TORNU-69821 format. One record per residue: z, x, y of N, C-alpha, C, O, CB in turn; residue number from 1. Coordinates in nm, 4 decimals, padded with zeros to 6 digits. Glycine has a CB too. Example, Ala and Ser with C-alpha at 12.3 -4.5 7.8 and 13.67 -1.06 7.14 Angstrom:
! residues 2
REC       nup     neast    nnorth      caup    caeast   canorth       cup     ceast    cnorth       oup     oeast    onorth      cbup    cbeast   cbnorth  num
REC   00.7800   01.3190  -00.5690   00.7800   01.2300  -00.4500   00.7800   01.3200  -00.3300   00.8465   01.4236  -00.3319   00.9046   01.1308  -00.4473    1
REC   00.7080   01.2850  -00.2250   00.7140   01.3670  -00.1060   00.7870   01.2900   00.0030   00.8039   01.3409   00.1138   00.5725   01.4084  -00.0598    2
! end
This chain:
! residues 81
REC       nup     neast    nnorth      caup    caeast   canorth       cup     ceast    cnorth       oup     oeast    onorth      cbup    cbeast   cbnorth  num
REC   18.6301  -05.9483  -08.2572   18.5858  -06.0729  -08.2833   18.5758  -06.0872  -08.4549   18.5838  -05.9941  -08.5350   18.4437  -06.0932  -08.2017    1
REC   18.5596  -06.2040  -08.4797   18.5142  -06.2328  -08.6140   18.4230  -06.2474  -08.6035   18.3486  -06.2781  -08.5103   18.5509  -06.3154  -08.6846    2
REC   18.4063  -06.2092  -08.7856   18.2264  -06.2427  -08.8174   18.2491  -06.2220  -09.0078   18.2971  -06.1424  -09.0885   18.0710  -06.0691  -08.7153    3
REC   18.1982  -06.3157  -09.0042   18.2177  -06.3207  -09.1795   18.1019  -06.2468  -09.2247   18.0784  -06.2608  -09.3447   18.2145  -06.4870  -09.2597    4
REC   18.0343  -06.1823  -09.1691   17.9214  -06.0982  -09.2552   18.0327  -05.9806  -09.2426   18.0500  -05.9348  -09.3556   17.7320  -06.0665  -09.1790    5
REC   18.1237  -05.9075  -09.1367   18.2736  -05.7779  -09.1946   18.3451  -05.8417  -09.2541   18.3677  -05.8145  -09.3720   18.3866  -05.6976  -09.0855    6
REC   18.3933  -05.9282  -09.2027   18.5791  -05.9258  -09.2374   18.5698  -06.0791  -09.3272   18.5075  -06.1843  -09.3123   18.7219  -05.9407  -09.0428    7
REC   18.6884  -06.0145  -09.4460   18.6648  -06.1590  -09.5463   18.7237  -06.2532  -09.4595   18.7493  -06.2678  -09.3400   18.7477  -06.1677  -09.7126    8
REC   18.7389  -06.3315  -09.6052   18.7240  -06.4893  -09.4933   18.8485  -06.5387  -09.5293   18.8690  -06.6592  -09.5148   18.5829  -06.6303  -09.5290    9
REC   18.9601  -06.4457  -09.5867   19.0723  -06.5416  -09.5912   19.2060  -06.4548  -09.5177   19.2009  -06.3329  -09.5343   19.1025  -06.5915  -09.7648   10
REC   19.3216  -06.5071  -09.4401   19.4240  -06.3801  -09.3754   19.5176  -06.4516  -09.4466   19.4994  -06.5504  -09.5177   19.4574  -06.3469  -09.1883   11
REC   19.6067  -06.4001  -09.4242   19.7669  -06.4576  -09.4433   19.8545  -06.3926  -09.3183   19.8064  -06.2980  -09.2560   19.8452  -06.3989  -09.6118   12
REC   19.9504  -06.4322  -09.2928   20.0411  -06.3741  -09.1831   20.1882  -06.3263  -09.2800   20.1946  -06.3860  -09.3875   20.0763  -06.5122  -09.0438   13
REC   20.2871  -06.2410  -09.2561   20.3756  -06.2118  -09.3143   20.4778  -06.1849  -09.2365   20.4500  -06.0873  -09.1668   20.3482  -06.1351  -09.3858   14
REC   20.5746  -06.2222  -09.2174   20.7154  -06.2125  -09.0991   20.8452  -06.1811  -09.2105   20.8858  -06.2354  -09.3133   20.7531  -06.4048  -08.9900   15
REC   20.8831  -06.0680  -09.1328   20.9719  -05.9555  -09.2097   21.0837  -05.9958  -09.0463   21.0665  -05.9725  -08.9266   20.8729  -05.7352  -09.2477   16
REC   21.2022  -06.0688  -09.1310   21.3164  -06.0908  -09.0352   21.4670  -05.9749  -09.0848   21.5546  -05.9810  -09.1711   21.3582  -06.2829  -09.0503   17
REC   21.4374  -05.8955  -08.9951   21.5203  -05.7972  -09.0044   21.6107  -05.7685  -08.8577   21.5638  -05.7926  -08.7464   21.4329  -05.6811  -09.0510   18
REC   21.7642  -05.7062  -08.8836   21.8380  -05.7299  -08.7800   21.8187  -05.6137  -08.6545   21.9072  -05.5926  -08.5715   21.9779  -05.7404  -08.8363   19
REC   21.7131  -05.5569  -08.6560   21.6752  -05.5026  -08.5511   21.5469  -05.5481  -08.4952   21.5348  -05.5801  -08.3770   21.6775  -05.3811  -08.5724   20
REC   21.4775  -05.5501  -08.5574   21.3283  -05.6799  -08.5640   21.3030  -05.7788  -08.6554   21.3441  -05.8036  -08.7688   21.1918  -05.6217  -08.5851   21
REC   21.2050  -05.8428  -08.5588   21.1312  -05.9189  -08.6211   21.0152  -05.8994  -08.6640   20.9598  -05.8725  -08.5575   21.1258  -05.9962  -08.5734   22
REC   20.8948  -05.8893  -08.7814   20.7672  -05.8215  -08.7809   20.7274  -05.8864  -08.8228   20.7650  -05.9398  -08.9271   20.7326  -05.7166  -08.8219   23
REC   20.5778  -05.9247  -08.7227   20.5006  -06.0015  -08.7729   20.3616  -05.9710  -08.8139   20.3063  -05.9101  -08.7223   20.5046  -06.0839  -08.7031   24
REC   20.2628  -05.9938  -08.9419   20.1145  -05.8788  -08.9568   20.0392  -05.9682  -09.0489   20.0691  -06.0367  -09.1467   20.1404  -05.6920  -09.0432   25
REC   19.8771  -05.9299  -08.9491   19.8137  -06.0412  -09.0263   19.7460  -05.9339  -09.1309   19.7034  -05.8205  -09.1092   19.6981  -06.1540  -08.9300   26
REC   19.7516  -06.0108  -09.2523   19.6607  -05.9118  -09.3392   19.5313  -05.9795  -09.4009   19.5057  -06.0803  -09.3350   19.7489  -05.8520  -09.4658   27
REC   19.4794  -05.9684  -09.4597   19.3843  -05.9696  -09.5401   19.4215  -06.0369  -09.6744   19.5305  -05.9915  -09.7090   19.3408  -05.8422  -09.5508   28
REC   19.3784  -06.1199  -09.7569   19.4394  -06.1651  -09.8260   19.3308  -06.1824  -09.9553   19.2825  -06.2876  -09.9972   19.5056  -06.2711  -09.7605   29
REC   19.3090  -06.0478  -10.0034   19.2554  -05.9877  -10.0879   19.3406  -05.9823  -10.2177   19.2918  -06.0310  -10.3197   19.2217  -05.8739  -10.0343   30
REC   19.4542  -05.9311  -10.2209   19.5090  -05.9596  -10.3478   19.5675  -05.8607  -10.3639   19.5129  -05.7630  -10.3126   19.4328  -05.9912  -10.4524   31
REC   19.7124  -05.8315  -10.4451   19.7457  -05.6693  -10.4667   19.7290  -05.6047  -10.3818   19.6969  -05.6439  -10.2696   19.6853  -05.5978  -10.5533   32
REC   19.7480  -05.4834  -10.4173   19.6794  -05.3147  -10.3110   19.5607  -05.3329  -10.2223   19.5483  -05.2573  -10.1259   19.6062  -05.1710  -10.4226   33
REC   19.4618  -05.4371  -10.2484   19.3416  -05.4228  -10.1917   19.3993  -05.4922  -10.0310   19.3487  -05.4561  -09.9247   19.2058  -05.5088  -10.2901   34
REC   19.4737  -05.5605  -10.0366   19.5177  -05.6002  -09.9025   19.5431  -05.5237  -09.7962   19.5887  -05.4160  -09.8347   19.6133  -05.6566  -09.9094   35
REC   19.5337  -05.5307  -09.6674   19.5482  -05.4484  -09.5533   19.5702  -05.5240  -09.4373   19.5236  -05.6351  -09.4121   19.4386  -05.3657  -09.5342   36
REC   19.6541  -05.4467  -09.3601   19.7132  -05.5343  -09.2258   19.6088  -05.5324  -09.1232   19.5325  -05.4362  -09.1305   19.8569  -05.4680  -09.1522   37
REC   19.5878  -05.6175  -09.0285   19.4426  -05.6120  -08.9611   19.5054  -05.6025  -08.7734   19.4634  -05.5463  -08.6722   19.3239  -05.7975  -09.0141   38
REC   19.6359  -05.7001  -08.8093   19.7483  -05.6198  -08.6639   19.8683  -05.6979  -08.7303   19.8728  -05.7862  -08.8159   19.7121  -05.6771  -08.4382   39
REC   19.9910  -05.6116  -08.6361   20.0802  -05.6633  -08.6131   20.1658  -05.6956  -08.4724   20.1272  -05.6997  -08.3556   20.1227  -05.6135  -08.6850   40
REC   20.2612  -05.7110  -08.5157   20.3512  -05.7485  -08.3586   20.4995  -05.6963  -08.3988   20.5249  -05.6789  -08.5179   20.3611  -05.9548  -08.3074   41
REC   20.5794  -05.6759  -08.3173   20.7325  -05.6606  -08.3575   20.7966  -05.7270  -08.2652   20.7437  -05.7498  -08.1564   20.7922  -05.5185  -08.3652   42
REC   20.9251  -05.7694  -08.2972   20.9994  -05.8652  -08.1667   21.1320  -05.8032  -08.1733   21.1703  -05.7579  -08.2812   21.0133  -06.0569  -08.1898   43
REC   21.2028  -05.7967  -08.0736   21.3673  -05.7196  -08.0686   21.4196  -05.8494  -08.1073   21.4004  -05.9542  -08.0456   21.4461  -05.6443  -07.8969   44
REC   21.4925  -05.8340  -08.2223   21.6114  -05.9375  -08.2890   21.6982  -05.9824  -08.1922   21.7459  -06.0937  -08.2144   21.7079  -05.8712  -08.4005   45
REC   21.7382  -05.9170  -08.0726   21.8583  -05.9181  -08.0339   21.8008  -06.0413  -07.8952   21.8769  -06.1044  -07.8218   21.9306  -05.7420  -08.0004   46
REC   21.6728  -06.0450  -07.8938   21.5995  -06.1434  -07.7568   21.6394  -06.2255  -07.8254   21.7306  -06.2890  -07.7724   21.4314  -06.1574  -07.6999   47
REC   21.6157  -06.2543  -07.9158   21.5464  -06.3699  -07.9842   21.7002  -06.4511  -07.9921   21.7051  -06.4817  -08.1113   21.4509  -06.3271  -08.1551   48
REC   21.7930  -06.4879  -07.9456   21.9328  -06.5660  -07.8998   21.9053  -06.6909  -07.9990   21.9357  -06.7003  -08.1179   21.9487  -06.6164  -07.7058   49
REC   21.8321  -06.7934  -07.9072   21.8226  -06.9642  -08.0310   21.7393  -06.9857  -08.1466   21.6325  -06.9289  -08.1692   21.7627  -07.1034  -07.9571   50
REC   21.7821  -07.0505  -08.2001   21.6697  -07.0529  -08.3224   21.5677  -07.2065  -08.2857   21.5060  -07.2868  -08.3557   21.7710  -07.0680  -08.5109   51
REC   21.5868  -07.1941  -08.1742   21.4587  -07.2490  -08.1505   21.3258  -07.1896  -08.0523   21.2081  -07.2187  -08.0308   21.4975  -07.3672  -08.1032   52
REC   21.4571  -07.0579  -07.9967   21.3531  -06.9454  -07.9405   21.2883  -06.8929  -08.0482   21.1687  -06.9053  -08.0745   21.4168  -06.8233  -07.8611   53
REC   21.3944  -06.8177  -08.1264   21.3208  -06.7083  -08.2419   21.2105  -06.7950  -08.3472   21.1678  -06.7489  -08.4530   21.4641  -06.6282  -08.3582   54
REC   21.1813  -06.9106  -08.2992   21.1210  -07.0036  -08.3927   20.9925  -06.9815  -08.3163   20.8998  -06.9150  -08.3626   21.1855  -07.1653  -08.4097   55
REC   20.9901  -07.0445  -08.1875   20.8655  -07.0138  -08.0787   20.8208  -06.8242  -08.0606   20.7272  -06.7484  -08.0353   20.9359  -07.0836  -07.8972   56
REC   20.8944  -06.8259  -08.0782   20.8645  -06.6452  -08.0330   20.7743  -06.6203  -08.1934   20.6686  -06.5572  -08.1960   21.0717  -06.5043  -08.0114   57
REC   20.8390  -06.6830  -08.3226   20.7295  -06.6124  -08.4242   20.5844  -06.6672  -08.4288   20.4857  -06.5996  -08.4577   20.7800  -06.6256  -08.5742   58
REC   20.5850  -06.8235  -08.3901   20.4675  -06.8874  -08.3838   20.3803  -06.8086  -08.2272   20.2592  -06.7996  -08.2073   20.5089  -07.0703  -08.3785   59
REC   20.4541  -06.7787  -08.1697   20.3917  -06.7094  -08.0416   20.3376  -06.5733  -08.0764   20.2257  -06.5509  -08.0301   20.5011  -06.6905  -07.9224   60
REC   20.3830  -06.4946  -08.1352   20.3487  -06.3521  -08.1698   20.2410  -06.3628  -08.2923   20.1579  -06.2720  -08.2963   20.4914  -06.2625  -08.2148   61
REC   20.2319  -06.4865  -08.4149   20.1330  -06.4849  -08.4702   19.9628  -06.5428  -08.4191   19.8556  -06.4959  -08.4572   20.1871  -06.5369  -08.5641   62
REC   19.9838  -06.6478  -08.3308   19.8630  -06.6980  -08.2866   19.8180  -06.6033  -08.1723   19.7186  -06.6353  -08.1071   19.8765  -06.8467  -08.2434   63
REC   19.8925  -06.4749  -08.1405   19.8385  -06.3996  -08.0308   19.7873  -06.3080  -08.1452   19.6777  -06.2630  -08.1118   19.9442  -06.3376  -07.9002   64
REC   19.8131  -06.2777  -08.2283   19.7401  -06.1902  -08.3230   19.6081  -06.2330  -08.3831   19.5390  -06.1449  -08.4343   19.8242  -06.1646  -08.4298   65
REC   19.5709  -06.3408  -08.3828   19.4836  -06.4609  -08.4658   19.3748  -06.4285  -08.3251   19.2635  -06.3760  -08.3302   19.5757  -06.6708  -08.4963   66
REC   19.4401  -06.4730  -08.2168   19.3703  -06.5060  -08.0959   19.2636  -06.3255  -08.0503   19.1477  -06.3159  -08.0098   19.5243  -06.5658  -07.9578   67
REC   19.3589  -06.2209  -08.0782   19.3423  -06.0814  -08.0441   19.2338  -06.0626  -08.1166   19.1311  -06.0406  -08.0524   19.4542  -05.9837  -08.0720   68
REC   19.2250  -06.0653  -08.2544   19.1053  -06.0858  -08.3225   19.0126  -06.1783  -08.3484   18.9322  -06.1390  -08.4329   19.1210  -06.0661  -08.4005   69
REC   18.9864  -06.3219  -08.2950   18.9271  -06.4166  -08.3003   18.9020  -06.4236  -08.3792   18.7896  -06.3903  -08.4168   18.8636  -06.4401  -08.2491   70
REC   19.0154  -06.4843  -08.4731   19.0042  -06.5037  -08.6297   19.0767  -06.6769  -08.5596   19.1530  -06.7131  -08.4701   19.1246  -06.3595  -08.7760   71
REC   19.0014  -06.7328  -08.6579   19.0305  -06.8787  -08.5887   19.1376  -06.9053  -08.7173   19.1450  -06.8342  -08.8175   18.8691  -07.0122  -08.5664   72
REC   19.2423  -07.0613  -08.6805   19.3801  -07.0401  -08.8077   19.3483  -07.1223  -08.8825   19.4419  -07.1649  -08.9501   19.5456  -07.0672  -08.7774   73
REC   19.1995  -07.1898  -08.9121   19.1320  -07.2332  -08.9910   19.1664  -07.1033  -09.1763   19.2205  -07.1290  -09.2838   18.9686  -07.2392  -08.8933   74
REC   19.1129  -07.0006  -09.1317   19.0873  -06.8859  -09.2543   19.2568  -06.8044  -09.2975   19.2682  -06.7052  -09.3696   18.9518  -06.7372  -09.1752   75
REC   19.3611  -06.8725  -09.2366   19.5140  -06.8015  -09.2721   19.4852  -06.9134  -09.3848   19.4420  -07.0275  -09.3683   19.6862  -06.8070  -09.1435   76
REC   19.5232  -06.8448  -09.5093   19.5585  -06.9359  -09.6158   19.7035  -06.9348  -09.6664   19.7477  -06.9758  -09.7737   19.4726  -06.9085  -09.7262   77
REC   19.7609  -06.8828  -09.5718   19.9299  -06.8272  -09.6349   20.0296  -06.7962  -09.5720   19.9910  -06.8120  -09.4561   19.9402  -06.7137  -09.7031   78
REC   20.1604  -06.7534  -09.5656   20.2224  -06.7259  -09.4820   20.3412  -06.6961  -09.5402   20.4029  -06.7899  -09.5907   20.2172  -06.8053  -09.3948   79
REC   20.4058  -06.5445  -09.5465   20.5194  -06.4397  -09.6582   20.5762  -06.4278  -09.5303   20.5376  -06.4016  -09.4164   20.4674  -06.2650  -09.7640   80
REC   20.7560  -06.4761  -09.6286   20.8688  -06.4899  -09.4826   20.9571  -06.3238  -09.6266   21.0610  -06.2650  -09.5966   21.0148  -06.7573  -09.4381   81
! end
C-alpha cells in the first residue's frame, strides 16, 4: 500500500513496445541511476491484434500496477515510451 512516509512521492510509467512482448513498468521518478522499478508487467505482442485492443491492454496493465501497489494516479508524473 502507498505510504508517503516510506515511498517516494513521484512515479513514472515506462512502456517498451517489442516484437515479442510489450513491457509496462512503474518506476520511481527520482531521475538518473537512482530510479528503481517498483512493479512490471509483460504482455504478448501477438495477442494484441487491433490498435484499440493494444492501447486498452497497455492502459489496463498500467492501471493494474498502480492498483496493486496502492499508488494514486495523481502520483504518476510522466510516461516514457
